[in-house]
N, C-alpha and C positions, 0 to 999 in steps of 0.2 A: 561461939561462931555465929555469924549472921546467916539466917536461912534464906535470905533473898539473894545471896551470892550464888552464882552458877556452880561454883566448885564446892558448895556445901554438900555434905554426905547425903542429905535427903534428895537433893536435885540430881546427884550422880546416880543414886539408886533408881529414881524415877526414870532417868534417861536410859539406864541399862535395861530396866524392865520393858520400856517402850521398844527398844531395839530387839529384845528377845521375842516380844509379842509380834512385831513386824516380821521377823525371820520365820516364826512359826506360821504366820498367815501366808507368806510366800511359799513355804514348803507345802502347806495344805493345798493351795491353789495350783501349784505345779503338779502335785500328785493327781488332783482332780482332773486337770486338763490333759495329762498324759493318759488317763484311763477313759477319757471321753471319746465316744465313737462319732465320727462325722459322716454324714451321708456321702455316698459317691456321686460326684458331679458327672452327669451324663449330658449328652447333647439333646436338646429338646427335639421332639419329632418335627420333621419338616412338614410344612403345609402342602396339601394337595389342591391343585387348582384345575378348574375346567374353564374353557373359553369358547366363545363363538368366533370361529375363524372361517372366513369365506362363506358365511351363512350357515355353517354346520357346527354342531357341538363337537368339541375336541377335548381330549384329555383322558385320563388324569395326567397332569404335569407336575413334576416336582418343582421346588423353588428354583433349582438351577436350570431346568428346562424352560420354565417361565421366563427367567432372565434371558436365556438364549433367544426365545421368541420375541421378547421386547427389543433386544438388540437387532434382530432381523426385521423389525417393524411389522411383525405379524400380529402383535398385541400392542395396542396403544391405550391411552387413558379413556378412549371412547368405547373400547371393546367390552362387551358384556361378559362378566365372569361370575363364577360361583365356586364356593369351597364348602366342605362339610360344615354344618352348623348354621349356614345362612338360610333364611326363609325363601329368598328368591334371587334371581340373577340381578347383578348390579353392574353399572359401569366401573371399570377399573379405577376411575378417579374417586370412587366412594369407598375404596378398599385400601386403608392405610398401609397394609403390608405389601400390596402390589405397587402402590405409589412409591414406596421405598425402593423397590426393584427398578422402577422406571427412572427414578432420580439417579440410581447407581449405574444405569446403562450408559455406555459411551455414546457421544453424538455420532451421526453418520460421517464417514470420512469422505472428503471431496478432494480429489487430486488437483493440484494447481497447474499441472503440466498440460 
């Protein structure tokens, strides 16, 4: 019998052994993954902000409170702000996380009536 033929006994044995090895690898990986502990996903802590509003230091404000003050136009990109970890007060325009809140704030509503 020709050994180059797919149906030769040597090829069939090799094929069968390959399948058996692949099944064992899958079984081992499934077992390892089922015993793996994954860290619990938690919400990252929200930033705390301070702002100079009407000439006075105000805060601390949570991210949601800062968003509300942005929507009320009490905090703008020119407002000096600070958060823990910063060396000095900076305009909101230099704080990427505050700029993200500014961009997400709705524009002022003007009635057409």
